[in-house]
C-alpha positions in Angstrom: 67.9 156.1 124.6 64.6 154.3 124.3 63.7 151.3 126.4 64.1 148.8 123.6 67.6 149.8 122.7 68.5 149.8 126.4 67.3 146.3 126.7 69.5 145.2 123.9 72.7 146.6 125.4 73.5 143.6 127.6 73.1 141.3 124.6 75.3 143.4 122.4 78.0 143.6 125.1 77.9 139.8 125.4 78.4 139.4 121.7 81.4 141.8 121.7 83.0 140.1 124.6 82.6 136.7 123.1 84.1 137.9 119.8 87.0 139.8 121.4 89.4 136.7 121.8 88.9 135.7 118.2 89.3 139.2 116.9 92.5 139.7 119.0 93.9 136.4 117.7 93.1 136.9 114.0 96.1 138.3 112.2 95.5 141.6 110.3 95.3 141.3 106.5 98.8 141.8 105.1 100.0 143.0 101.7 100.7 139.4 100.9 97.0 138.5 101.2 96.0 141.7 99.4 98.3 140.9 96.4 97.9 137.2 96.1 94.2 137.3 96.9 93.5 139.1 93.6 95.5 136.7 91.5 94.2 133.6 89.7 95.6 130.1 89.7 98.6 128.9 91.8 99.7 132.5 92.7 96.3 133.1 94.3 95.8 129.7 95.9 97.8 130.4 99.1 95.6 133.4 99.9 92.4 131.4 99.4 93.6 128.3 101.2 95.1 130.0 104.3 91.8 131.3 105.9 90.4 128.6 108.2 93.8 126.8 108.5 95.3 126.0 111.9 97.9 128.7 111.3 95.3 131.3 110.6 93.3 130.3 113.6 96.4 130.8 115.8 97.4 134.1 114.3 100.2 132.8 112.0 100.3 134.7 108.7 102.4 134.6 105.6 105.4 136.5 106.8 105.7 134.4 110.0 106.8 131.5 107.7 108.1 133.2 104.6 109.6 136.4 106.1 109.5 139.7 104.2 107.7 142.9 105.1 104.0 142.3 105.5 103.2 146.0 105.5 105.2 147.2 102.5 104.4 146.1 98.9 107.9 147.1 97.7 109.7 145.0 100.4 107.2 142.2 100.9 109.5 139.8 99.1 112.8 141.5 99.9 115.6 139.2 101.0 116.9 142.1 103.0 113.7 141.9 105.1 114.2 138.2 105.6 112.1 136.9 102.7 112.6 133.1 102.3 110.1 132.2 99.6 109.2 128.6 98.8 111.7 126.0 100.2 112.8 123.0 98.2 111.1 119.7 98.9 113.9 118.4 101.2 114.2 121.8 103.0 110.6 121.9 104.1 111.2 120.0 107.4 113.8 122.7 108.5 111.4 125.4 107.3 108.6 124.2 109.5 111.0 123.0 112.2 111.9 126.6 113.1 108.7 126.5 115.2 108.0 122.8 115.5 111.4 121.9 117.0 110.4 118.7 118.8 108.5 117.3 115.9 111.5 118.0 113.6 113.7 115.9 115.8 111.4 112.9 115.6 110.8 113.4 111.9 114.5 113.3 111.1 114.8 109.9 112.8 111.8 108.5 111.0 111.6 106.5 107.8 110.1 109.6 106.2 112.9 111.9 107.4 115.6 109.5 106.3 114.2 109.4 102.8 113.3 113.0 102.3 116.2 113.7 100.0 114.9 111.0 97.8 111.4 112.4 97.7 110.1 111.0 101.0 107.1 112.5 102.6 107.6 115.8 104.5 105.4 118.1 106.4 103.2 119.6 103.6 102.6 116.2 102.0 100.5 115.2 105.0 99.5 118.6 106.6 99.2 120.8 103.5 101.1 123.9 102.8 98.6 126.8 103.2 95.4 125.1 104.2 97.4 123.5 107.0 95.5 120.8 108.9 95.7 120.4 112.6 97.7 117.4 113.9 95.2 114.6 114.6 94.8 110.9 114.0 92.5 111.9 111.0 95.7 112.5 109.1 96.5 108.8 109.3 94.1 107.4 106.8 94.1 105.0 103.9 93.4 107.5 101.2 96.3 109.8 102.0 98.9 107.2 103.2 98.2 105.0 100.2 99.4 107.8 97.9 103.0 106.7 98.7 102.9 103.2 100.1 100.7 100.4 101.4 98.4 101.4 104.3 99.3 98.3 106.4 101.9 99.8 108.8 100.1 103.1 109.0 97.0 101.2 110.1 99.0 99.5 112.9 100.3 102.8 114.0 96.8 104.4 114.1 95.4 101.4 116.0 98.1 101.8 118.6 97.4 105.5 119.0 93.5 105.5 118.9 92.8 104.5 122.5 95.4 106.8 124.0 94.3 109.8 121.9 90.7 109.2 123.1 91.9 109.0 126.6 93.7 112.3 126.5 90.7 113.9 125.0 88.6 112.5 127.9 91.1 113.9 130.4 90.7 117.3 128.8 86.9 117.1 129.2 87.3 115.9 132.8 89.5 118.8 133.8 87.2 121.3 132.1 84.3 119.8 134.1 86.2 120.2 137.3 87.2 123.8 136.4 83.5 124.7 136.0 82.9 123.2 139.5 85.5 125.7 140.8 88.5 123.3 141.2 92.0 124.6 140.6 93.0 122.4 137.7 95.6 124.6 136.0 98.6 122.6 137.2 97.0 119.4 136.0 96.0 121.0 132.7 99.6 122.0 132.2 100.7 118.4 132.7 98.1 117.2 130.2 99.2 119.8 127.7 102.8 118.6 127.9 101.7 115.0 127.7 99.6 115.6 124.7 102.4 117.4 122.9 104.8 114.6 123.6 102.2 112.1 122.4 101.6 114.0 119.2 105.4 114.1 118.5 105.5 110.3 118.3 103.0 110.4 115.4 106.0 111.5 113.2 108.3 108.6 114.1 106.1 106.3 111.8 107.7 103.3 113.6 105.3 100.8 115.1 107.5 99.6 118.0 108.4 103.2 119.0 104.8 104.2 118.9 103.7 101.3 121.0 106.5 101.9 123.6 105.7 105.6 123.9 102.0 105.0 124.0 102.5 102.8 127.0 104.4 105.5 128.8 101.8 108.1 127.9 99.0 105.8 129.2 100.8 105.4 132.5 101.0 109.2 133.0 97.5 109.6 131.8 96.4 107.1 134.5 98.0 109.4 137.1 96.1 112.4 135.8 92.9 110.4 135.8 93.6 109.5 139.4 93.6 113.3 140.2 90.1 113.6 138.6 88.8 110.5 140.5 90.2 111.8 143.8 88.4 115.2 143.3 85.2 113.4 142.4 85.4 111.2 145.5 86.0 114.3 147.6 83.1 116.1 146.1 80.9 113.0 146.6 81.9 112.9 150.3 81.1 116.6 150.7 77.7 116.0 149.2 77.0 113.1 151.6 78.1 115.1 154.6 76.2 118.1 153.3 73.1 116.0 153.0 73.7 114.6 156.5 74.1 118.1 157.9 70.9 119.3 156.2 69.1 116.3 157.5 70.2 116.9 161.1 69.2 120.6 160.8 65.8 119.5 159.6 65.4 117.1 162.4 66.6 119.7 164.9 64.0 122.1 163.5 61.3 119.6 163.8 62.3 118.8 167.4 62.3 122.5 168.3 59.0 123.0 166.6 57.5 120.1 168.6 59.0 121.5 171.9 57.4 124.9 171.1 54.0 123.3 170.5 54.4 121.3 173.7 55.1 124.5 175.7 52.3 126.3 174.0 49.8 123.5 174.9 51.0 123.5 178.5 50.6 127.3 178.7 47.0 127.0 177.3 46.1 124.3 179.9 47.8 126.2 182.7 
């Protein structure tokens, strides 16, 4: 092995290590993708839209939602292998709710859920069916919401959520900073994860009063998590102060000892 190749090995190893989580998470290509990917029009759209979706990024493939056998062309769409196919408009919430249980509960009680049998908005109307978009406040926008109704109430809901969403994002950044400093933040990050999930559930209620009430509760719990970050920062600041004091004392002690040594040396020369 020549020297140049040997020098590149650490870089190559780093690239492979960095890519490993993504490679492990990415689902293997199924017969569903192979078949639909080669078709034009609506039959091929799912295979073209799914890559890059929040489902694809989290290892969720066609069969995880639609059932069937993802490794066998003959049984890929077999009801005997659990194939479901495309649900009717008013069955979509139950279809998605097999995984998103808490969200389904809130959705059923919402104005959208109560009107779903009459054509009310359900999951794919806002999130998309195959190019599924991640839950975020960006989904609440005038262009999309105005497809079905006036944007006024949706704008109120977004305004009530904006500050809290930003605060939760800030807490995530704060705990990540503390983790890099060596703090054990896993318990606090678990609390934040649960809090964020509960907060995102309220998005689906589409009721201003409920959103405001739940936002207040989330803000109160977020304040407790922020207090944990602040307490760690204060502790770190105190350690730095006392560390500085200790270093200063050691420097002073060193100077004193140096002066004592010089004094003894001068006396020995004179003696």
